[in-house]
N, C-alpha and C positions, 0 to 999 in steps of 0.2 A: 363467607367462603374464603379459604386461604389463597392469597395471591401467589401466582406461579413465579418461580425464580428462573425459569428456563429462558435463556437468552434468545432474543428475536434477531435473526440474521436477515437483513434486507439484501436482495441480490438484484443488481441491474444486469440486463442480458447482453449488453454490448452490441456488436454488429451482428445482425441476424443472418447474414450471409457467411459468417465465419463459424468457428467451433464453439462459441460461447455457450449456446444452449445445450450442445452435446455434453460438454464437461460438467455443466450444472446437473443435467439429468443423470449422467453416470454417477456423479457424487451421491445424489440422493436416491439412487436405485438401491443403495445399501440402507435398509431400514434402521440399522443401528445409529446412523447419523442423527435420526430424530430423537435419540436419547440424549444427545448433547445440546440440541438447539431446536428452535422453531423457524424454519426458513420461509421467507416471503419473497417470491419472485415478482418483479415489476415488469409486466409485459401484457400480452393478451393470450387467452386460451387458444385461439385459432393459430397464432404464430408458433406457440410451443407445441401444439398438436401436430403441426406440419413437421417439425423436427422429430417428434416421437414416432410418427408414422414412417418417415424417411429412414430413420435409424433402427426401427423395430424395437424401440425401448418401451417397456411396459411399466412406466412409473406413474402411480396414481397421483393425480393433481386435484387439489381442492380449490376451485375457483371462488373468488370473493369479489365483492364490489366496493367494500370499504374495509379499513383496517380494524374495525371493531369486530369483524367476523372471523378473525384469525383463529384457527383451531390447532391445538398442540398435537403432536404425533402425526401431522400431515404436512405435505408439501403444499403450502399455500401459494396461490397465484392471484395477485391483485390485477384485475383487468383495467388497464388505463387507456386502452383504445378499443374500439369495436369493429372498425372497418377492416376489410380484407386487404392485405398488402402482398405484393409480388415478391416472393423470396427466390433469389437465384443464387444458390450456394456457390461460393468461390468467386463471386463477382463484386467489384467495387460499384457502389450505387449510392449517390447522394440522397435518394429518397429513403433508403434503408438507414442512412445516417441520421435522418430526422427522428426515427423511432429509437435509435440508440441513445440519442440525447434525451428524448422524452422519458425513457426508462430511467436514465441517470438522474434527470431533474426531479422526477417524482420520488425516487428513492432518497435523494438528498433532502428533499422537503420533509419526508417522514423521519429521517435521521435528526434533523434540526428540531422537529416537534416531539422528539423522544417517543415516537410511535414504533420505532425499531431501535435496537441497542447498538448494532454495528452494521457496517456496509461492506459487502464484498462485490467487487465489480468484475464482470467479464470483459474481455478485450474489445476496445473500439478501434475503428480505422480512423487515424488522426486526420486524414484528408476528407473523407466523405461526411464526417460529423460536423465539419465547419459550416457555419451559417451566421445570420445576423445575430442570433441568440447565443451562439457558441463560437467565440473567437479565442480559443485557448489551445495551447500546444499539447495538452493531454489532461488526464484525470486530475493529476496533482495540482496543476494551476487552477483548474475550475473549482476544486474543493477548497483551495486556499481563498478563493474569492467569495465562497458561500459560508465558510465556517470561521471560527475565531482561532487566531494563532498564525504562526509562520510555518508553512509546510516544509517538511524535510523528507525526501524520498530515501527510504532504507530498503535495500535488497537483502534478504536474510535467509539463512538456513540455521540449523542447530549450531554449527560451529563458525559461521561467518556472517557478519552484518556490515554492509557497506553503505555509507551515506554519501550524498553528492553536494558539494558546495555550489556548483552550477548544474542545472538540469538540461532542459531541452533548448539549448542555444547553439548557434553555429560555433565550430572550433575557432574560427577567426576572431570571435568576440570574447573568448574565455579569458585571455590575459588582461584585457582591458576591463573585464567585469569583476575579477577577484580583487579584493582589498582586505585590509586587516579587519575592518568591522564586519564584513560579510562572512569571512572565514570564522571569526570568533562567534558570531551568532549561530552559525550552522553547527560548529563543534559543540557549543554549549547546549544547543537544541538536542543533539544526539546524547550528550552527557546526561541531561535530564531525562530523556526518554529511556535510556538504559536503566536508570534508577526507578522511574515510575512505571514503565511498561514491561520491563524484563526482570525487575527485582534484583538488580546488581547494585549492591550498596556502595561500592567504590570502583566505578568503571575505569578501565584502562583503554585508552583510545590512541590509535596510530593515525597520523595525518600524512598523506602522500604529498610529495613535491609536485610542482607544476612542470618543470623542465626535465629533460633527460639528465640522469645522474644528479638531480637536484641543482642543476646549473653549473656544476663543476667550478664552484667559487667564482661565478660570473662569466665564465667562458661561454656557456650556453644559455645565458639569461640570468637576470639579477633578482627576479621575484622571490625565489626561495630564500636568499640571504637577506633581502631587504624587507620582506613582508612576513613570510611564514615562520622563519626561524625565530625572530624576535617575539612573535606572538606566542610561540611554544614556551619560551622562557617566562613570559608574563603569566601564562596559565599555570605553569609549574610553580611559580611563586605563590599562586593562590592555592597551592597544595592539591592540585588536580593531576591525575596520572595521564597526562596528554603529551605525546611525544612525536617528534618528527623534525623536519620533513624526511620521508623515506622515498628512495627511488622505486617507482612502481614495479619495474621489471624484476629486480632482485628481491623485493619485498614478497612478491607472490611466488617467485621461483624457489625461494628458500623456505616457503611455508611459514614465514614469520607472522603471518596473519593469525595463526593459531595461538599466539601468545597474547592476543588482544581481544577485548570484548566488542570493540567496534573499530571500523576503519573509515576515514573520511577521504574521499577522492576529490580532486579539484574539478573534474568534468565528467560528463556522462560515460563515454567509452573507457576512460581510464579505470572506472570502477566496474562497469557492467561487462566489459569484455572478459576480465579474469573471473568475475562472478559466474557468468554463464558458462565459461569453459570448465569451471570447477563443479557447477551444480545445476546446469540448465534442466528444467523439467521438475525439479524438486524444491525450487526456491519460491519465496513469497515477496511481493512488493508491499511494504507497509508505509503509509503516509503518517509520519510522526509529526509532532509539534502542533497538532490541531486539537480542538476540544472534543472532537468525535473520532471514532476509530474506523479506518478503512483499510482493507487489504485487497490484493488481487493476485492472480497467478503471474508467474514470471515470463509468460509467453504472449504472443500477439494473436491476431485473428486466424492465422494459419489457413488462409483461403485455399491453398493448394491441396489440403486434405479435408476441407469442409464437406460434410455429407457422406464421407466414406466409412464412418464408424470406427476410425482407427485413432482418434484423438485420445491422448493420455490425460486423464483427469487428476493425476497425482498432485500437481501444483495447485489446482483449484481447491481440492479437498484440504490440502495443507493450509491454504489461505483462510478457509472457514475455521479450521482448528486454531490457527494463530489469532484470528480476530476474537474468538471466544476467550482464549488464554490472556490476551492483552487486556481485554475488557475486565476480566476478573482481577488481574494484577493491578490495573489502574484504580479499580474500585477499592481494593484493599489498601493501596497506597493513600488514596484520598481519606479513607476512614482512619488510618493510622496517623496521618499528619494532622487531620482535624482534631482528633482526640488529644494529640500532643499539645496543640494550642490551647485546648480547653483545660488541660491539666496545668499548664503554665499559668493561665489566667487565674485559676482557682488558688494556686500556691501563692501568687502575688497578692491576691485579695486577702488571704489569711495572714500574710505578713503585715 
């Protein structure tokens, strides 16, 4: 029997009191999605049925008890708990947070075991998911602890990709956290991802400055002149198209980002504020730098609209498409680079 090449997309449901299940169901209510992938939701049939009934969504679900029972052209749901749970849409609830983590944990386990090809995560509540087993600031940090590599958060659309040197840390800690080594690692992480995951052979990256006006020659801070600018010269000496530092306000105000394949921001809101202003609801969060692929929508749990049936699934759908695309790009890159090594070895042997 011919092995299927259809990509298996594992899906963690996030916080069940939010809009996660809604955007998942809306995405796969379009049967054409099943031509691109085989989805596997990690949850329970009872919890998902609650949302289906509440929202009046008639999406056929194929319940399975193990991953060997996956069926193509169906929306598979792996039952990972059997008990009834109290879902109160729009409410923060630590009990619901336990199931958000359980869904994520089991999906990551399947990802590590190659039982699914990619992972798409619905939004969690960073407060209620906290427990003795989950002491992380978000998905990115947890995935980095479970998978191989150094994680890099990249928020992306077709024309904009923004990576973060520092992620979920307080603003007061940013200046003391950034250093030449950290920035270099993160920038080169993005550089490699642009080649491997996005098929850009010679990436061009802009690096934003830390201080207003990039410090104005030390008047508003010295980090740009003492740390970032010398590093840019070093990377350019290595023949990489990496430039900066750029003042964030004018960089986005003049649409200079359109001239680059990627942008590196020094801290969370420096990158995400302009990103969401330009493309909120259409963007995707991609965790680059790891040996497995994970994407997510660019929004949160949206408790304020949970259960109202008005959540827009565009970002979640795009997260599915981007996970598939990145998986194919990375597979092709691996095949091409491994074949290159084989060719070189063969030629050396013949000599």
